[in-house]
Structures are given as C-alpha cells and as structure tokens.
ROBA-234940 format. One record per residue (C-alpha): x, y, z. Coordinates in steps of 0.2 Angstrom, whole numbers, padded with zeros to 4 digits, always signed. Layout:
// residues N
XYZ;...
This chain:
// residues 458
-0033-0164+0103;-0038-0176+0117;-0053-0183+0114;-0057-0182+0097;-0053-0195+0083;-0056-0192+0064;-0063-0208+0052;-0058-0201+0035;-0068-0211+0020;-0058-0217+0008;-0064-0233+0002;-0071-0228-0015;-0067-0234-0032;-0072-0217-0040;-0079-0227-0056;-0081-0209-0066;-0061-0208-0065;-0058-0224-0074;-0040-0228-0066;-0034-0242-0057;-0028-0232-0046;-0040-0229-0029;-0047-0213-0032;-0041-0205-0014;-0023-0206-0021;-0024-0196-0037;-0015-0181-0034;-0017-0163-0033;-0008-0149-0028;+0007-0162-0029;+0000-0172-0015;-0014-0187-0013;-0031-0181-0011;-0033-0189+0004;-0015-0181+0010;-0023-0164+0010;-0038-0170+0020;-0024-0179+0036;-0014-0162+0033;-0032-0150+0038;-0036-0163+0050;-0021-0159+0059;-0019-0141+0058;-0037-0142+0063;-0027-0152+0082;-0035-0170+0075;-0021-0182+0074;-0029-0198+0078;-0037-0202+0064;-0044-0219+0057;-0044-0222+0036;-0056-0233+0030;-0049-0241+0015;-0055-0255+0003;-0053-0251-0018;-0034-0254-0017;-0033-0253+0001;-0014-0259+0001;-0009-0246-0010;-0017-0233+0000;-0008-0240+0015;+0008-0239+0006;+0007-0223+0003;+0000-0214+0016;+0013-0225+0028;+0010-0232+0046;+0004-0213+0055;-0014-0217+0054;-0024-0232+0060;-0033-0242+0045;-0051-0251+0044;-0056-0263+0030;-0074-0259+0018;-0074-0277+0010;-0089-0271+0000;-0094-0253+0000;-0112-0252+0006;-0113-0234+0008;-0106-0222+0022;-0113-0228+0034;-0105-0245+0033;-0089-0236+0032;-0092-0229+0050;-0094-0246+0056;-0080-0254+0049;-0070-0238+0062;-0077-0242+0077;-0065-0254+0083;-0049-0243+0078;-0057-0227+0088;-0046-0226+0105;-0057-0228+0122;-0053-0211+0125;-0061-0204+0112;-0080-0195+0116;-0083-0183+0098;-0079-0192+0080;-0077-0182+0065;-0080-0191+0049;-0072-0182+0035;-0073-0189+0015;-0055-0192+0008;-0059-0184-0009;-0063-0167-0002;-0044-0159-0002;-0050-0143-0003;-0057-0141+0015;-0046-0132+0028;-0041-0134+0044;-0048-0118+0052;-0066-0122+0044;-0063-0141+0053;-0058-0132+0070;-0075-0120+0069;-0084-0135+0066;-0079-0144+0080;-0080-0129+0093;-0099-0127+0084;-0102-0145+0090;-0092-0144+0109;-0099-0128+0113;-0120-0133+0107;-0117-0149+0115;-0125-0158+0101;-0127-0176+0097;-0122-0171+0079;-0116-0158+0069;-0116-0157+0050;-0106-0146+0039;-0117-0139+0025;-0115-0127+0010;-0125-0116+0000;-0118-0120-0019;-0123-0111-0034;-0126-0128-0043;-0133-0143-0029;-0131-0159-0040;-0126-0175-0035;-0127-0168-0015;-0137-0174-0003;-0151-0159+0000;-0152-0151+0018;-0171-0152+0025;-0176-0139+0036;-0189-0137+0049;-0201-0119+0050;-0190-0116+0062;-0175-0116+0050;-0167-0130+0062;-0160-0146+0052;-0174-0158+0052;-0167-0172+0040;-0153-0175+0023;-0162-0182+0007;-0149-0191-0003;-0151-0182-0022;-0157-0201-0030;-0172-0204-0016;-0175-0182-0016;-0192-0177-0022;-0191-0162-0036;-0197-0149-0023;-0183-0156-0013;-0168-0157-0026;-0171-0136-0029;-0165-0135-0011;-0147-0126-0014;-0140-0130+0003;-0131-0148+0003;-0119-0159+0014;-0103-0160+0013;-0102-0176+0019;-0091-0167+0036;-0098-0169+0053;-0095-0171+0073;-0104-0184+0083;-0104-0187+0102;-0098-0205+0098;-0109-0217+0110;-0123-0208+0100;-0116-0212+0083;-0113-0230+0084;-0128-0233+0095;-0139-0224+0080;-0128-0234+0067;-0134-0251+0073;-0152-0246+0069;-0147-0238+0052;-0156-0250+0037;-0153-0251+0019;-0171-0246+0013;-0166-0233+0001;-0166-0234-0019;-0146-0238-0018;-0149-0250-0006;-0135-0246+0008;-0132-0240+0023;-0132-0221+0024;-0123-0211+0038;-0137-0197+0036;-0147-0210+0041;-0141-0207+0060;-0146-0190+0061;-0165-0194+0058;-0162-0207+0072;-0156-0196+0083;-0169-0182+0081;-0183-0195+0086;-0172-0199+0100;-0176-0181+0105;-0156-0179+0103;-0150-0162+0096;-0144-0162+0079;-0138-0145+0068;-0130-0140+0053;-0117-0126+0051;-0114-0118+0036;-0096-0114+0027;-0092-0097+0021;-0088-0102+0005;-0096-0117-0004;-0080-0120-0015;-0072-0128+0002;-0083-0145+0000;-0080-0148-0017;-0077-0167-0019;-0068-0175-0033;-0075-0189-0043;-0072-0185-0062;-0055-0180-0070;-0062-0164-0074;-0064-0162-0055;-0048-0167-0054;-0041-0152-0062;-0054-0138-0057;-0047-0143-0038;-0028-0145-0043;-0030-0128-0051;-0039-0119-0034;-0024-0127-0023;-0012-0120-0033;-0019-0105-0033;-0019-0105-0014;+0000-0109-0012;+0005-0094-0027;-0007-0084-0015;+0002-0090+0003;+0021-0087-0004;+0016-0072-0012;+0009-0065+0004;+0026-0073+0012;+0037-0061+0002;+0041-0072-0015;+0039-0063-0032;+0029-0073-0045;+0029-0064-0062;+0017-0073-0069;+0004-0085-0057;-0005-0090-0073;+0011-0100-0079;+0018-0104-0064;+0015-0122-0054;+0019-0125-0037;+0012-0142-0027;+0007-0140-0011;+0023-0145+0001;+0037-0134-0007;+0042-0121+0004;+0052-0105-0005;+0060-0089+0006;+0057-0072+0004;+0064-0062-0008;+0065-0075-0022;+0059-0073-0040;+0048-0088-0050;+0046-0084-0070;+0036-0092-0080;+0031-0108-0086;+0041-0115-0072;+0036-0131-0061;+0044-0131-0042;+0037-0147-0036;+0038-0162-0021;+0046-0156-0005;+0058-0144-0015;+0064-0131-0002;+0071-0113-0011;+0080-0101+0000;+0079-0083-0002;+0087-0071-0016;+0086-0084-0028;+0079-0083-0045;+0072-0098-0055;+0064-0100-0071;+0060-0099-0084;+0054-0113-0093;+0062-0123-0076;+0057-0139-0066;+0062-0143-0048;+0057-0158-0040;+0062-0164-0024;+0077-0150-0021;+0085-0140-0009;+0092-0123-0018;+0103-0113-0005;+0101-0094-0006;+0105-0083-0020;+0106-0096-0034;+0101-0093-0050;+0094-0109-0060;+0087-0104-0080;+0077-0117-0093;+0085-0132-0083;+0078-0149-0073;+0085-0154-0056;+0077-0170-0050;+0081-0173-0030;+0096-0163-0031;+0105-0151-0017;+0112-0136-0024;+0122-0124-0013;+0123-0104-0010;+0125-0092-0026;+0126-0107-0039;+0126-0101-0056;+0115-0117-0066;+0109-0117-0083;+0101-0115-0097;+0099-0130-0101;+0108-0139-0087;+0101-0155-0081;+0105-0161-0063;+0098-0179-0060;+0094-0187-0045;+0110-0188-0029;+0120-0170-0038;+0127-0162-0023;+0133-0142-0027;+0144-0133-0014;+0143-0115-0015;+0147-0105-0030;+0145-0119-0041;+0144-0116-0061;+0134-0125-0072;+0132-0121-0089;+0121-0125-0105;+0120-0143-0108;+0129-0150-0094;+0123-0166-0087;+0125-0173-0071;+0120-0189-0061;+0126-0194-0043;+0140-0182-0039;+0147-0171-0029;+0154-0153-0033;+0165-0145-0022;+0165-0126-0020;+0170-0115-0033;+0168-0126-0047;+0163-0125-0066;+0157-0136-0076;+0152-0122-0089;+0146-0133-0106;+0142-0150-0116;+0149-0161-0100;+0141-0176-0092;+0148-0180-0077;+0141-0195-0067;+0146-0203-0052;+0158-0191-0049;+0166-0183-0035;+0173-0166-0038;+0184-0157-0027;+0185-0138-0025;+0189-0125-0042;+0191-0138-0052;+0186-0134-0071;+0180-0146-0083;+0182-0141-0101;+0170-0142-0115;+0164-0158-0122;+0170-0167-0106;+0162-0181-0100;+0165-0197-0087;+0166-0214-0094;+0158-0223-0080;+0146-0238-0086;+0158-0252-0094;+0140-0259-0099;+0138-0270-0083;+0145-0261-0068;+0145-0242-0064;+0164-0233-0057;+0170-0216-0048;+0178-0203-0056;+0188-0190-0042;+0194-0175-0050;+0204-0170-0034;+0205-0148-0029;+0211-0135-0042;+0210-0149-0056;+0210-0144-0073;+0203-0154-0086;+0205-0150-0103;+0191-0148-0119;+0183-0165-0125;+0193-0176-0111;+0184-0195-0111;+0188-0196-0091;+0187-0215-0090;+0183-0224-0072;+0188-0227-0061;+0202-0215-0063;+0207-0201-0052;+0216-0184-0057;+0226-0177-0043;+0225-0159-0037;+0231-0147-0047;+0234-0158-0063;+0229-0153-0079;+0225-0164-0094;+0227-0159-0112;+0212-0156-0123;+0206-0171-0134;+0211-0183-0121;+0208-0204-0115;+0212-0204-0098;+0213-0220-0094;+0227-0220-0078;+0227-0210-0063;+0235-0192-0066;+0247-0188-0052;+0246-0172-0042;+0250-0155-0052;+0255-0163-0067;+0249-0164-0086;+0242-0180-0096;+0240-0179-0112;+0234-0193-0123;+0235-0191-0143;+0240-0200-0156;+0253-0190-0166;+0247-0180-0180;+0248-0185-0197;+0246-0174-0211;+0246-0179-0229;+0251-0168-0242;+0242-0165-0257;+0226-0171-0253;+0215-0163-0262;+0225-0168-0278;+0222-0185-0275;+0206-0187-0269;+0194-0196-0284;+0184-0180-0291;+0166-0180-0290;+0156-0185-0305;+0148-0173-0314;
C-alpha cells in the first residue's frame, strides 16, 4: 500500500519468558510470533516494514531474513524511544506510520486494514487501537473525556486506583501521520515511574497541539493478547491452531478430533483429506486431496500427493507421490523422494533416497543413500550398508529388481534391472541385469548334536 510503512517493535528481552531466545522468535502455531505480525501486515497491504530490534538482534535478522529493514535499539528505553530509532529507515514517500508490537501474533490483517482506513478517513493525526478486556491488568488504560473522545492513555504503573478500574486498554497498535509523530516524539521526556520514553505521550502532545486523536475499539479483545510468559505463549498457540483447524475444515478438510490434532499455520491441505487424531503436521507441509493422515503421525516440511495414506509414521522433509501407502511405523528421513504408488510398510526407515513408481519396501528394512527404480521389491529385513565409518556410499537398484529377504547391500553397489538376490545374501559386487546373485556359506548339518551337548546341571 503506497504511502504507508509499519514499525514493528521487536527489541524486548522478555524477562518473564526466562529464555536465551529473543521473545519475538518464540514459536506459536509453528512460526515465530513476530512472523504472524508480519503476515498480518502483508494481508493488510502493508509490505514496507521496519523492525526495531535489540535483544538477540543478529538472530532475529538471521531468522527473518533480508526482506525487511532493521533499526537497532541498543538500550530498551521504552516504546517511544524504539520508534525514534526507526525514523531513518522509513522511506521518504511514507506519510502514514503504523506501529505494532512484535509479540501480538493474534492480530488479523483485516483488523489492521480497518484501523488504517478509519485513520485515513478521519484525517486524524493519531489513531490508537483499543480493546475492552475482561481483565485489563498489564494494559495501559484508555482515558476518554466527557464526550467519549480519547483524552490520554495512562500506563498501569502510573495509573491511579480509579483509572486502573477502567476496562478499555491500549493494544499497542497505532496509526500516525508521519510528520506529526516524529515532531511530537522529539518532545517526549522520560518523566514516569519507569524512566522511559512512552509512545503514548505522543497522543497527549498532539491533543495539546489541537490535533485530532482517536481510539478505535476492537470487536474481539482476544486479538490484542500479547505474550509475556510461557503460559501466555501456550494460550495464544492454542488459539492460533484453533484458527488453522477451523480454516481447513471450512475449506473441505475433515479433522476427526480437532482437540488432538496439531497443525501449523503454514500448512496447506486440499479438500477431502481426512486427518485422524494425535497427528502433528508442521512447518510448510503440503498435503493433496483424498489423503488419509494418521492417527499418531508426524509430518514436518513435507509434500504428500493426493490419495496417499500415512499411518502411525514420521515424515521429515520428504516428498511423497500420489496414491502411496505409508506405515504403520515407517520413518521417512530428510531428502526421501517417493514416486507414485509406492508402498513403505511397517518398521521401514528411508533416508536420502529416491524410490521409483510402484516399488515396495513392505517391512523391516533400512534404505539409505539409495536410488530404487520402478517396480522394485525389497524383501523383509533388507538393509543398505551405506556407511563404512568414514564415508557414505550409494546403492542403486534398477527397475524390476527383486531383493530377497534379509539381504545386505554393501555400498557402493548396483543391482541391475530385473535381477534377483537370494535371501540372506550379503551383496558386495554389482549384479548384472537379469541375474541371480546368491552369497551364502554352505549349510552344514551336524548329526546327533543334542546328545553331544553337555546336559544342563539339575
């Protein structure tokens, strides 16, 4: 949106979190809490954002990347001081500044758009987003005059007893005329209990100048919930996940038991897929239509094609084609790639491997650093011996090959198309196309073995 920039306050230490991680990087709904704020700004059409960072500044920049501007607040001297640090990073074409807190991830883009529209329509110098809280402890109180207009905002530590009984609180989200904002900030002084530069003092200064200042109330106070403790982190995480589940169900996804299903905000699932209880779908996972996922399944940063079934399994950073059958108790580790109609059965582990269309690894096998062609069958108990203690080596099994049960494929090794390995073999050399490879010691039977064994002591 032209002419608008956002300042995101993300410098706080978050002492009550008791963590070495910057507060705004703690995850809710599978994303750093500040990422939800940035997404809401983007939904509102505000793509130009300056993040004011302080505690853990380098880590915040590393996580969020170069898409944003950053301003450092070396000393945390209050919200007004934080906004002062952003002045030089705001583009010259900006005439409206929106200020939001990086620890309010429940704010919706539609709410921020409404605030901006009300601010512009009224031609106010400043518009604050307020909310009526059932329990306003911790929030600055909105003080209105006899006509119901905004008079001032009083921080809780500076509030008188009668002011503390007011339920309308400041959400920490504002729109300002840029010129008026920074002109007033230059007059703010730290004359308060905290010894900080309060952004709320700007509103008082603007009113004294005769400028229009207003408060616009949220319809749902829940949106304004901030995070200052682990308890609040869990509470907000639950709300975001509930939003995700509701959205997916409205879009045609069946969730058998929403109370025991955990889906991150960045997940995409197509209609007519069913998610069973005790399933976790995390990160940027994408699941096609007509799938059956769960129960007791974890999917992280993976893609699953339509019609695939995944039961009681773990899938990490993998890609699975259409109409595959995974599990129960399968483990797909990062860089696993399955084509369509692949079967991966119980107690099978696959790592950094590609499996061709229609191939089967039904049970009790390990496949690592391997390439399997189409129509391959891997017998029970087969493993690729891909690691010699120093290096990893590849295994190639070409189209139509049949690997007998309990085969050890010692990499590097290639099994040719339509070749067969005998059960119990340890294959250390390449097997030509269409060949049978058997590697076993001759069976030796010792007669009368029972009579030759010393009897157990009675």
